[in-house]
NUVEX-489349 format. One record per residue (C-alpha): z negated, x, y; residue number from 1. Coordinates in nm, 3 decimals. Layout:
<recs>
+---------+---------+---------+---------+
|      zz |      xx |      yy | drenlum |
+---------+---------+---------+---------+
|       Z |       X |       Y |     NUM |
...
+---------+---------+---------+---------+
</recs>
This chain:
<recs>
+---------+---------+---------+---------+
|      zz |      xx |      yy | drenlum |
+---------+---------+---------+---------+
|   2.910 |  -0.519 |  -2.001 |       1 |
|   2.680 |  -0.684 |  -2.257 |       2 |
|   2.537 |  -0.475 |  -2.551 |       3 |
|   2.595 |  -0.611 |  -2.893 |       4 |
|   2.284 |  -0.741 |  -3.077 |       5 |
|   2.306 |  -0.470 |  -3.347 |       6 |
|   2.336 |  -0.192 |  -3.076 |       7 |
|   2.035 |  -0.345 |  -2.890 |       8 |
|   1.836 |  -0.337 |  -3.205 |       9 |
|   1.926 |   0.046 |  -3.261 |      10 |
|   1.835 |   0.126 |  -2.913 |      11 |
|   1.506 |  -0.057 |  -2.937 |      12 |
|   1.419 |   0.098 |  -3.273 |      13 |
|   1.486 |   0.444 |  -3.122 |      14 |
|   1.277 |   0.388 |  -2.819 |      15 |
|   0.984 |   0.278 |  -3.040 |      16 |
|   1.033 |   0.590 |  -3.256 |      17 |
|   1.017 |   0.821 |  -2.955 |      18 |
|   0.718 |   0.628 |  -2.809 |      19 |
|   0.529 |   0.663 |  -3.137 |      20 |
|   0.610 |   1.032 |  -3.155 |      21 |
|   0.473 |   1.077 |  -2.798 |      22 |
|   0.155 |   0.872 |  -2.864 |      23 |
|   0.108 |   1.096 |  -3.168 |      24 |
|   0.072 |   1.397 |  -2.925 |      25 |
|  -0.203 |   1.220 |  -2.722 |      26 |
|   0.026 |   1.055 |  -2.454 |      27 |
|  -0.045 |   0.696 |  -2.361 |      28 |
|   0.286 |   0.498 |  -2.376 |      29 |
|   0.435 |   0.141 |  -2.314 |      30 |
|   0.785 |   0.006 |  -2.329 |      31 |
|   1.037 |   0.019 |  -2.045 |      32 |
|   1.352 |  -0.190 |  -1.983 |      33 |
|   1.678 |  -0.017 |  -1.888 |      34 |
|   1.589 |  -0.049 |  -1.528 |      35 |
|   1.276 |   0.180 |  -1.591 |      36 |
|   1.040 |  -0.098 |  -1.515 |      37 |
|   0.769 |  -0.222 |  -1.762 |      38 |
|   0.959 |  -0.428 |  -2.034 |      39 |
|   0.671 |  -0.673 |  -2.118 |      40 |
|   0.666 |  -0.953 |  -1.874 |      41 |
|   0.352 |  -1.012 |  -1.680 |      42 |
|   0.129 |  -1.299 |  -1.822 |      43 |
|   0.064 |  -1.387 |  -1.442 |      44 |
|   0.419 |  -1.415 |  -1.341 |      45 |
|   0.393 |  -1.793 |  -1.285 |      46 |
|   0.044 |  -1.775 |  -1.120 |      47 |
|  -0.009 |  -1.785 |  -0.753 |      48 |
|  -0.045 |  -1.426 |  -0.604 |      49 |
|  -0.408 |  -1.333 |  -0.568 |      50 |
|  -0.571 |  -1.081 |  -0.346 |      51 |
|  -0.707 |  -0.892 |  -0.651 |      52 |
|  -0.438 |  -0.816 |  -0.907 |      53 |
|  -0.528 |  -0.806 |  -1.273 |      54 |
|  -0.497 |  -0.462 |  -1.454 |      55 |
|  -0.551 |  -0.601 |  -1.801 |      56 |
|  -0.887 |  -0.733 |  -1.763 |      57 |
|  -0.760 |  -1.070 |  -1.883 |      58 |
|  -0.710 |  -0.916 |  -2.220 |      59 |
|  -0.333 |  -0.989 |  -2.242 |      60 |
|  -0.052 |  -0.755 |  -2.241 |      61 |
|   0.213 |  -0.728 |  -1.968 |      62 |
|   0.031 |  -0.508 |  -1.710 |      63 |
|   0.277 |  -0.214 |  -1.701 |      64 |
|   0.108 |   0.122 |  -1.706 |      65 |
|  -0.230 |  -0.035 |  -1.769 |      66 |
|  -0.085 |  -0.139 |  -2.120 |      67 |
|  -0.039 |   0.235 |  -2.200 |      68 |
|  -0.201 |   0.339 |  -2.539 |      69 |
|  -0.192 |   0.585 |  -2.814 |      70 |
|  -0.280 |   0.326 |  -3.084 |      71 |
|   0.043 |   0.289 |  -3.307 |      72 |
|  -0.047 |  -0.071 |  -3.391 |      73 |
|  -0.082 |  -0.166 |  -3.031 |      74 |
|   0.247 |   0.015 |  -2.941 |      75 |
|   0.435 |  -0.173 |  -3.209 |      76 |
|   0.295 |  -0.503 |  -3.073 |      77 |
|   0.401 |  -0.403 |  -2.712 |      78 |
|   0.761 |  -0.327 |  -2.841 |      79 |
|   0.775 |  -0.642 |  -3.054 |      80 |
|   0.682 |  -0.846 |  -2.741 |      81 |
|   0.991 |  -0.683 |  -2.565 |      82 |
|   1.292 |  -0.642 |  -2.803 |      83 |
|   1.503 |  -0.559 |  -2.500 |      84 |
|   1.301 |  -0.237 |  -2.441 |      85 |
|   1.520 |   0.069 |  -2.456 |      86 |
|   1.274 |   0.324 |  -2.340 |      87 |
|   0.906 |   0.401 |  -2.279 |      88 |
|   0.680 |   0.519 |  -2.008 |      89 |
|   0.408 |   0.774 |  -2.027 |      90 |
|   0.095 |   0.720 |  -1.825 |      91 |
|  -0.019 |   1.014 |  -1.611 |      92 |
|  -0.357 |   1.124 |  -1.540 |      93 |
|  -0.509 |   1.041 |  -1.860 |      94 |
|  -0.697 |   1.245 |  -2.114 |      95 |
|  -0.642 |   1.474 |  -2.311 |      96 |
|  -0.345 |   1.599 |  -2.107 |      97 |
|  -0.419 |   1.473 |  -1.755 |      98 |
|  -0.054 |   1.477 |  -1.710 |      99 |
|   0.092 |   1.528 |  -1.357 |     100 |
|   0.467 |   1.470 |  -1.328 |     101 |
|   0.682 |   1.637 |  -1.051 |     102 |
|   0.991 |   1.430 |  -1.020 |     103 |
|   1.288 |   1.640 |  -0.878 |     104 |
|   1.567 |   1.431 |  -0.759 |     105 |
|   1.915 |   1.551 |  -0.687 |     106 |
|   2.088 |   1.241 |  -0.572 |     107 |
|   2.141 |   1.078 |  -0.233 |     108 |
|   2.205 |   1.421 |  -0.067 |     109 |
|   1.868 |   1.548 |  -0.194 |     110 |
|   1.814 |   1.854 |  -0.397 |     111 |
|   1.457 |   1.844 |  -0.534 |     112 |
|   1.497 |   2.132 |  -0.780 |     113 |
|   1.586 |   2.370 |  -0.488 |     114 |
|   1.326 |   2.209 |  -0.270 |     115 |
|   1.062 |   2.280 |  -0.529 |     116 |
|   1.160 |   2.643 |  -0.558 |     117 |
|   1.146 |   2.668 |  -0.179 |     118 |
|   0.804 |   2.511 |  -0.178 |     119 |
|   0.674 |   2.760 |  -0.431 |     120 |
|   0.806 |   3.049 |  -0.226 |     121 |
|   0.671 |   2.911 |   0.103 |     122 |
|   0.312 |   2.853 |  -0.054 |     123 |
|   0.301 |   3.173 |  -0.267 |     124 |
|   0.297 |   3.040 |  -0.627 |     125 |
|   0.507 |   3.071 |  -0.936 |     126 |
|   0.643 |   2.775 |  -1.101 |     127 |
|   0.525 |   2.787 |  -1.467 |     128 |
|   0.768 |   2.746 |  -1.764 |     129 |
|   0.642 |   2.407 |  -1.874 |     130 |
|   0.766 |   2.078 |  -2.030 |     131 |
|   1.092 |   1.975 |  -1.862 |     132 |
|   1.271 |   1.657 |  -1.908 |     133 |
|   1.629 |   1.622 |  -1.777 |     134 |
|   1.717 |   1.293 |  -1.599 |     135 |
|   2.061 |   1.125 |  -1.605 |     136 |
|   2.121 |   1.200 |  -1.240 |     137 |
|   2.088 |   1.577 |  -1.296 |     138 |
|   1.733 |   1.598 |  -1.179 |     139 |
|   1.428 |   1.701 |  -1.367 |     140 |
|   1.070 |   1.601 |  -1.457 |     141 |
|   0.835 |   1.902 |  -1.465 |     142 |
|   0.504 |   1.823 |  -1.651 |     143 |
|   0.179 |   1.991 |  -1.563 |     144 |
|  -0.177 |   1.929 |  -1.672 |     145 |
|  -0.439 |   1.873 |  -1.412 |     146 |
|  -0.820 |   1.910 |  -1.395 |     147 |
|  -1.008 |   1.648 |  -1.591 |     148 |
|  -1.232 |   1.564 |  -1.301 |     149 |
|  -0.966 |   1.548 |  -1.015 |     150 |
|  -0.792 |   1.236 |  -0.904 |     151 |
|  -0.418 |   1.327 |  -0.854 |     152 |
|  -0.255 |   1.069 |  -0.613 |     153 |
|   0.108 |   0.958 |  -0.643 |     154 |
|   0.346 |   1.024 |  -0.356 |     155 |
|   0.704 |   0.986 |  -0.259 |     156 |
|   0.883 |   1.266 |  -0.083 |     157 |
|   0.559 |   1.395 |   0.075 |     158 |
|   0.588 |   1.749 |  -0.051 |     159 |
|   0.955 |   1.760 |   0.041 |     160 |
|   1.267 |   1.540 |   0.036 |     161 |
|   1.358 |   1.490 |  -0.343 |     162 |
|   1.016 |   1.568 |  -0.473 |     163 |
|   0.800 |   1.270 |  -0.594 |     164 |
|   0.471 |   1.312 |  -0.764 |     165 |
|   0.336 |   1.097 |  -1.051 |     166 |
|  -0.033 |   1.120 |  -1.090 |     167 |
|  -0.326 |   0.890 |  -1.166 |     168 |
|  -0.189 |   0.533 |  -1.208 |     169 |
|   0.166 |   0.649 |  -1.225 |     170 |
|   0.413 |   0.698 |  -1.509 |     171 |
|   0.716 |   0.909 |  -1.618 |     172 |
|   1.011 |   0.785 |  -1.810 |     173 |
|   0.980 |   0.947 |  -2.163 |     174 |
|   1.239 |   1.171 |  -2.307 |     175 |
|   1.468 |   0.974 |  -2.539 |     176 |
|   1.457 |   0.658 |  -2.311 |     177 |
|   1.787 |   0.509 |  -2.229 |     178 |
|   1.834 |   0.348 |  -1.888 |     179 |
|   2.117 |   0.195 |  -1.689 |     180 |
|   2.186 |   0.557 |  -1.549 |     181 |
|   2.175 |   0.722 |  -1.894 |     182 |
|   1.932 |   0.897 |  -2.119 |     183 |
|   1.636 |   1.105 |  -2.041 |     184 |
|   1.622 |   1.419 |  -2.272 |     185 |
|   1.395 |   1.711 |  -2.323 |     186 |
|   1.567 |   2.022 |  -2.180 |     187 |
|   1.713 |   2.242 |  -2.455 |     188 |
|   1.474 |   2.542 |  -2.389 |     189 |
|   1.178 |   2.343 |  -2.279 |     190 |
|   0.828 |   2.426 |  -2.406 |     191 |
|   0.642 |   2.169 |  -2.584 |     192 |
|   0.305 |   2.021 |  -2.517 |     193 |
|   0.062 |   2.111 |  -2.393 |     194 |
|   0.191 |   2.129 |  -2.051 |     195 |
|   0.111 |   2.431 |  -1.833 |     196 |
|  -0.185 |   2.387 |  -1.573 |     197 |
|  -0.077 |   2.293 |  -1.231 |     198 |
|  -0.075 |   2.608 |  -0.998 |     199 |
|  -0.381 |   2.616 |  -0.775 |     200 |
|  -0.171 |   2.628 |  -0.468 |     201 |
|   0.023 |   2.330 |  -0.579 |     202 |
|  -0.285 |   2.135 |  -0.661 |     203 |
|  -0.413 |   2.199 |  -0.297 |     204 |
|  -0.087 |   2.044 |  -0.170 |     205 |
|  -0.109 |   1.743 |  -0.410 |     206 |
|  -0.478 |   1.648 |  -0.310 |     207 |
|  -0.516 |   1.484 |   0.040 |     208 |
|  -0.780 |   1.623 |   0.263 |     209 |
|  -1.100 |   1.433 |   0.252 |     210 |
|  -1.175 |   1.242 |   0.564 |     211 |
|  -1.439 |   1.408 |   0.782 |     212 |
|  -1.654 |   1.099 |   0.815 |     213 |
|  -1.714 |   0.787 |   0.621 |     214 |
|  -1.491 |   0.486 |   0.670 |     215 |
|  -1.645 |   0.216 |   0.901 |     216 |
|  -1.713 |  -0.112 |   0.748 |     217 |
|  -1.539 |  -0.272 |   1.053 |     218 |
|  -1.273 |  -0.133 |   1.276 |     219 |
|  -1.401 |  -0.023 |   1.613 |     220 |
|  -1.274 |  -0.176 |   1.928 |     221 |
|  -1.048 |   0.051 |   2.147 |     222 |
|  -0.709 |   0.190 |   2.149 |     223 |
|  -0.451 |   0.119 |   1.903 |     224 |
|  -0.470 |   0.483 |   1.793 |     225 |
|  -0.831 |   0.480 |   1.712 |     226 |
|  -0.791 |   0.142 |   1.546 |     227 |
|  -0.503 |   0.276 |   1.324 |     228 |
|  -0.716 |   0.581 |   1.233 |     229 |
|  -1.007 |   0.376 |   1.130 |     230 |
|  -0.799 |   0.153 |   0.917 |     231 |
|  -0.616 |   0.448 |   0.742 |     232 |
|  -0.954 |   0.611 |   0.681 |     233 |
|  -1.086 |   0.290 |   0.535 |     234 |
|  -0.806 |   0.287 |   0.278 |     235 |
|  -0.839 |   0.672 |   0.208 |     236 |
|  -1.202 |   0.627 |   0.129 |     237 |
|  -1.121 |   0.386 |  -0.163 |     238 |
|  -1.237 |   0.517 |  -0.504 |     239 |
|  -0.976 |   0.496 |  -0.794 |     240 |
|  -1.176 |   0.239 |  -0.983 |     241 |
|  -1.312 |   0.040 |  -0.715 |     242 |
|  -1.663 |   0.188 |  -0.744 |     243 |
|  -1.927 |   0.141 |  -0.466 |     244 |
|  -1.727 |  -0.118 |  -0.289 |     245 |
|  -1.390 |  -0.284 |  -0.283 |     246 |
|  -1.112 |  -0.133 |  -0.486 |     247 |
|  -0.798 |   0.035 |  -0.347 |     248 |
|  -0.586 |  -0.268 |  -0.334 |     249 |
|  -0.862 |  -0.478 |  -0.171 |     250 |
|  -0.914 |  -0.221 |   0.100 |     251 |
|  -0.544 |  -0.194 |   0.167 |     252 |
|  -0.510 |  -0.574 |   0.192 |     253 |
|  -0.808 |  -0.605 |   0.420 |     254 |
|  -0.690 |  -0.329 |   0.648 |     255 |
|  -0.340 |  -0.463 |   0.656 |     256 |
|  -0.472 |  -0.811 |   0.754 |     257 |
|  -0.653 |  -0.630 |   1.040 |     258 |
|  -0.342 |  -0.453 |   1.151 |     259 |
|  -0.124 |  -0.770 |   1.159 |     260 |
|  -0.394 |  -0.985 |   1.325 |     261 |
|  -0.325 |  -0.829 |   1.650 |     262 |
|   0.046 |  -0.917 |   1.635 |     263 |
|   0.106 |  -0.617 |   1.858 |     264 |
|   0.408 |  -0.380 |   1.855 |     265 |
|   0.205 |  -0.121 |   1.666 |     266 |
|   0.130 |  -0.342 |   1.364 |     267 |
|   0.435 |  -0.235 |   1.153 |     268 |
|   0.368 |   0.145 |   1.227 |     269 |
|   0.005 |   0.091 |   1.135 |     270 |
|   0.114 |  -0.093 |   0.808 |     271 |
|   0.346 |   0.198 |   0.719 |     272 |
|   0.054 |   0.435 |   0.768 |     273 |
|  -0.164 |   0.218 |   0.539 |     274 |
|   0.099 |   0.221 |   0.261 |     275 |
|   0.098 |   0.609 |   0.276 |     276 |
|  -0.285 |   0.609 |   0.262 |     277 |
|  -0.267 |   0.385 |  -0.041 |     278 |
|  -0.020 |   0.618 |  -0.213 |     279 |
|  -0.266 |   0.917 |  -0.153 |     280 |
|  -0.555 |   0.731 |  -0.334 |     281 |
|  -0.330 |   0.649 |  -0.634 |     282 |
|  -0.190 |   0.303 |  -0.568 |     283 |
|   0.165 |   0.255 |  -0.705 |     284 |
|   0.413 |   0.237 |  -0.416 |     285 |
|   0.543 |  -0.100 |  -0.528 |     286 |
|   0.202 |  -0.257 |  -0.547 |     287 |
|   0.110 |  -0.104 |  -0.206 |     288 |
|   0.406 |  -0.254 |  -0.040 |     289 |
|   0.363 |  -0.588 |  -0.193 |     290 |
|  -0.004 |  -0.607 |  -0.072 |     291 |
|   0.097 |  -0.526 |   0.280 |     292 |
|   0.376 |  -0.769 |   0.271 |     293 |
|   0.129 |  -1.037 |   0.147 |     294 |
|  -0.113 |  -0.944 |   0.421 |     295 |
|   0.163 |  -0.987 |   0.682 |     296 |
|   0.240 |  -1.324 |   0.544 |     297 |
|  -0.121 |  -1.444 |   0.546 |     298 |
|  -0.183 |  -1.308 |   0.896 |     299 |
|   0.106 |  -1.513 |   1.030 |     300 |
|  -0.049 |  -1.818 |   0.856 |     301 |
|  -0.397 |  -1.725 |   0.978 |     302 |
|  -0.527 |  -1.647 |   0.631 |     303 |
|  -0.747 |  -1.327 |   0.594 |     304 |
+---------+---------+---------+---------+
</recs>
């Protein structure tokens, strides 16, 4: 069912108001559509896909979470470019809050809320009373603050079914946002910012173990198992900003190309492991899967 123009304007105005209020508290924000995806269209949507994806270096808007800002003028400009926006995203991992979002889902036969309680019991930590946002499906977003000098990776159902993690490079749907599923709202008894520090035991679970040795510059010959381990380690050794070598996406693309070059039966399994490794170093899931798919296509065409 279509939404009348006057209602769209009201929804858009409300979303902008909520976004500005969040930015006033030090949270970087950007507009979202009703599908929870970035509302501002990419300026590169008509360009041929490249190995290195722009994260805003071009100076234009339309780069999703990389557009997130606390500047009121910039936020108004972002919303003006997307009059269909009905919500806003909050970038995780940025100062001053260094936000970590624990997304507890209760749909598709999953109960992330119970799973989170069970996880805390199993690992001996108490879940702090922190900022809590209620999702339209009956789930929750629990907000925590992380250490300023620690990179918190994103993950999907790695802690337990129904528990996703939004860390560096990820984003949360902000309270007040309206989506196709309904509205996100702050829980009635929820504390306000600042969010509680992430429990030490939970932080240990969130951060992947550092590989024991440096990633090789080339994959060693040998069994498919050793090859897969080397490729995964190569991706895990990527630094968040691409310092001292190729960035996360470039490493993932290179490793996926090597996996698909063999054309063997293990290629798809290795590719899945590479996506998992990319999530651990903070690459958004959609971007990681798109990169691996691109590598598969190019490998079939003989393009590295």
